C-alpha positions as MATLAB code, in Angstrom:
seq = 'MSDRWSLQNKYIVVTGGSRGIGYGVVVECLKHDPAKIIICSYSLDQLKQSISSLNDPRVSGIHCDVSTEEGRSRFVTFIKDNLPKVDVLVNNVGVNVRKSMEDQENDEYYRIMKTNVDSTYFLCKDLLPLLKTGSASIVNVASAAGVQSSGTGAAYGLSKAAIIQYTKILSCEWAKYNIRVNAVAPWMCMTPMLKDALKDDVGQLDKVNEWTPMGRIAEIQEIVDPILFLMMNASSFITGQCLGIDGGLTAQGFKGPCI';
ca = [
       0.000    0.000    0.000;
       1.231    3.495   -0.849;
       2.816    5.373    2.046;
       0.284    8.094    1.319;
      -2.260    5.804    2.956;
      -0.004    5.026    5.898;
       1.013    6.518    9.227;
       4.346    4.770    9.179;
       6.903    6.324   11.539;
       4.502    9.104   12.507;
       4.441   10.594   16.001;
       0.807   11.015   16.987;
      -1.018   12.745   19.850;
      -4.684   12.011   20.588;
      -6.539   13.798   23.370;
      -9.282   11.806   25.038;
      -7.718    8.697   23.542;
      -8.800    6.304   26.266;
     -12.381    5.729   25.122;
     -14.964    6.403   22.425;
     -13.848    7.981   19.171;
     -10.371    8.768   20.513;
      -9.753    5.169   21.518;
     -11.020    4.027   18.136;
      -8.540    6.358   16.429;
      -5.672    4.881   18.448;
      -6.703    1.302   17.653;
      -6.864    2.064   13.931;
      -3.605    4.050   13.946;
      -1.751    1.044   15.314;
      -2.622   -0.857   12.125;
      -0.652    1.706   10.106;
       2.762    1.354   11.759;
       3.170    4.651   13.650;
       6.355    5.382   15.562;
       4.581    6.346   18.772;
       1.173    7.477   20.036;
       0.550    9.550   23.151;
      -2.914    9.831   24.673;
      -4.396   11.579   27.691;
      -7.423   11.014   29.892;
      -8.960   12.828   32.844;
      -9.768    9.392   34.321;
      -6.758    7.511   35.665;
      -8.684    4.240   35.805;
      -9.858    4.608   32.215;
      -6.335    5.461   31.068;
      -4.852    2.395   32.760;
      -7.573    0.166   31.354;
      -7.081    1.452   27.811;
      -3.285    1.203   27.900;
      -3.611   -2.335   29.223;
      -6.166   -3.288   26.547;
      -4.027   -1.866   23.751;
      -0.971   -3.670   25.114;
       1.366   -1.989   22.642;
       4.704   -0.399   23.591;
       4.148    2.319   21.014;
       1.292    3.754   23.096;
       1.805    5.741   26.272;
      -0.425    8.125   28.156;
      -0.802   10.572   30.972;
      -3.600   11.279   33.420;
      -4.474   14.983   33.152;
      -7.358   17.377   32.554;
      -6.561   19.351   29.402;
      -9.446   21.734   30.079;
      -7.172   23.356   32.676;
      -3.925   25.250   32.230;
      -2.173   22.983   34.728;
      -3.387   19.841   32.975;
      -2.310   21.098   29.547;
       1.095   22.049   30.903;
       1.608   18.534   32.262;
       0.451   17.007   28.989;
       2.694   19.194   26.824;
       5.693   18.486   29.064;
       4.998   14.744   28.808;
       4.823   15.005   25.010;
       8.070   16.993   24.791;
       9.809   14.483   27.036;
       8.697   11.516   24.930;
       8.455   12.676   21.308;
      11.018   14.371   19.039;
       8.195   16.001   17.077;
       4.431   15.809   16.512;
       3.309   14.708   13.062;
      -0.378   14.426   13.939;
      -2.485   16.068   16.644;
      -6.074   14.899   17.090;
      -8.029   17.228   19.373;
     -10.777   14.813   20.305;
     -11.539   15.504   23.956;
     -15.016   16.886   24.530;
     -17.896   17.082   26.968;
     -21.591   17.872   26.775;
     -24.339   18.508   29.318;
     -27.615   18.255   27.406;
     -29.935   20.901   28.805;
     -31.963   23.810   27.515;
     -30.366   27.223   27.861;
     -32.713   28.105   30.723;
     -31.699   24.981   32.632;
     -27.968   25.111   31.870;
     -25.969   26.044   34.949;
     -23.212   28.599   34.540;
     -20.546   26.181   35.735;
     -21.730   23.651   33.120;
     -21.319   26.281   30.394;
     -17.771   27.059   31.514;
     -16.911   23.370   31.739;
     -18.109   22.776   28.184;
     -16.196   25.756   26.790;
     -12.996   25.001   28.704;
     -13.021   21.360   27.684;
     -14.102   21.708   24.075;
     -12.582   25.054   23.063;
      -9.756   25.952   25.440;
      -8.099   22.537   25.197;
      -8.059   22.675   21.399;
      -6.940   26.294   21.147;
      -4.106   26.104   23.632;
      -2.796   22.633   22.760;
      -2.352   23.725   19.155;
      -0.525   26.826   20.325;
       1.624   25.064   22.910;
       2.609   22.238   20.552;
       3.451   24.493   17.600;
       7.247   24.111   18.043;
       6.894   20.330   17.698;
       4.373   20.595   14.850;
       6.692   22.898   12.857;
       9.442   20.295   12.530;
       8.015   18.789    9.339;
       4.733   18.252    7.564;
       2.024   17.972   10.226;
      -1.710   17.432   10.361;
      -4.162   18.634   13.006;
      -7.652   17.141   13.142;
     -10.194   18.832   15.407;
     -13.289   16.870   16.358;
     -16.297   19.196   16.145;
     -19.939   18.131   15.758;
     -22.947   18.418   13.485;
     -24.383   20.494   16.357;
     -21.779   23.130   15.452;
     -23.035   23.294   11.872;
     -26.787   23.558   12.435;
     -29.010   23.818   15.487;
     -30.210   20.540   16.946;
     -32.896   22.474   18.855;
     -31.163   22.528   22.219;
     -27.709   22.475   23.788;
     -26.660   26.057   23.044;
     -23.367   25.818   24.952;
     -22.291   22.621   23.218;
     -23.292   23.867   19.764;
     -21.500   27.149   20.402;
     -18.310   25.340   21.426;
     -18.304   23.120   18.343;
     -19.072   26.002   15.975;
     -16.084   27.791   17.493;
     -13.890   24.771   16.733;
     -14.964   24.782   13.089;
     -14.196   28.492   12.664;
     -10.922   28.116   14.573;
      -9.962   25.325   12.179;
     -10.506   27.562    9.157;
      -8.526   30.468   10.588;
      -5.634   28.368   11.856;
      -5.316   26.489    8.568;
      -4.625   29.781    6.802;
      -2.248   31.030    9.489;
      -0.206   27.854    9.631;
      -0.125   26.810    5.986;
       3.245   28.596    5.808;
       4.566   26.021    8.287;
       3.270   23.134    6.162;
       0.748   22.325    8.879;
      -2.689   21.244    7.715;
      -5.674   21.907    9.990;
      -9.020   20.215    9.394;
     -12.109   19.328   11.385;
     -14.716   16.605   11.349;
     -18.330   17.158   12.347;
     -19.869   13.845   13.375;
     -23.530   13.297   14.056;
     -24.443   10.857   16.788;
     -22.546    7.622   17.190;
     -22.730    5.147   20.027;
     -19.927    6.474   22.219;
     -19.817    6.038   25.994;
     -20.864    9.703   26.315;
     -23.982    9.058   24.216;
     -24.809    5.856   26.081;
     -24.752    7.834   29.308;
     -27.043   10.489   27.816;
     -29.512    7.842   26.640;
     -29.554    5.700   29.764;
     -32.924    7.028   30.938;
     -34.631    7.086   27.527;
     -33.247    4.948   24.717;
     -36.329    5.923   22.693;
     -34.674    9.281   22.003;
     -32.859    7.531   19.157;
     -36.143    7.019   17.303;
     -36.272   10.713   16.474;
     -32.558   10.782   15.642;
     -32.947    7.900   13.195;
     -35.958    9.610   11.628;
     -34.017   12.845   11.169;
     -31.030   11.129    9.551;
     -31.416   10.396    5.821;
     -29.482    7.127    6.185;
     -31.913    6.156    8.952;
     -29.418    5.303   11.684;
     -26.603    6.645   13.827;
     -22.967    5.884   13.073;
     -20.711    3.197   14.409;
     -17.534    4.560   16.007;
     -15.476    3.061   13.167;
     -17.404    5.186   10.675;
     -16.184    8.307   12.473;
     -12.660    7.001   12.936;
     -11.954    6.218    9.271;
     -12.452    9.783    7.934;
     -10.296   11.111   10.783;
      -7.495    8.772    9.732;
      -7.810    9.963    6.143;
      -7.225   13.557    7.267;
      -4.229   12.391    9.307;
      -2.576   10.735    6.316;
      -0.553   12.127    3.424;
      -3.396   11.016    1.134;
      -5.161   14.238    2.180;
      -2.060   16.403    1.668;
      -3.847   19.200   -0.229;
      -6.835   19.391    2.121;
      -6.762   22.057    4.800;
      -9.243   24.418    6.437;
     -12.131   22.030    5.827;
     -14.839   20.594    8.038;
     -15.883   17.124    6.918;
     -19.412   16.196    7.911;
     -19.793   12.569    9.029;
     -23.511   12.547    9.568;
     -25.417   10.195    7.274;
     -26.711   13.188    5.293;
     -28.119   15.046    8.286;
     -26.697   18.520    7.702;
     -27.436   18.329    3.970;
     -31.075   18.088    4.975;
     -31.350   19.821    8.352;
     -32.725   18.534   11.617;
     -36.422   18.328   10.694;
     -36.406   15.119    8.547;
     -37.162   12.674    7.294;
     -36.264   12.859    3.603;
     -39.094   12.125    1.207;
];
């Protein structure tokens, strides 16, 4: 297979890489012969479990909260101590508290923004010296909720819309460094975060499936594969883009179904 469809000898960083989409990215990356992968998790138990399950010496991780300045500092130091450069940065970490704007607590708003926006903004900035050492790719995980309104969740939608705009701006700023910056905007897939949100009413998915032209939500692998494409040299002339991974949802809007 062409090295354009490979991650061979790449040094990769994945935030939130211990579960869900991030974990799926790590699993798939390992099939493409990377040099080393570093992940982080705010849960020490989850980090240990994931590292143990992967059981691969190329993967290491650190327990930290990248929504905080202290956590990002620890993470960046760990990366600098263990990698000579960063070829790929996947800003995957994210959080959501699904409430109407009237019901959303102020501290929930700040938690969403700090986790989803601050971590992405500052990790890109702090890792720039390592990203500038060659041809690098940044992939920011946004959401379909940042493209169109899903009818609720203003804080979450706001945070993901910010990521998409940030991606566009940064791609233009950093093209001179041969750094590509892209985003993906997934619709719902069965991540641990979604399972937790649905635990009291699985029937919520009926409406989601009706809205989605393809009639279902995604499997994690279906989100992971496009992310890997943007990480690889096969996408070498793609930058500043937001790739929707949504079964046709944002082409139609959230009212569905298609005729």
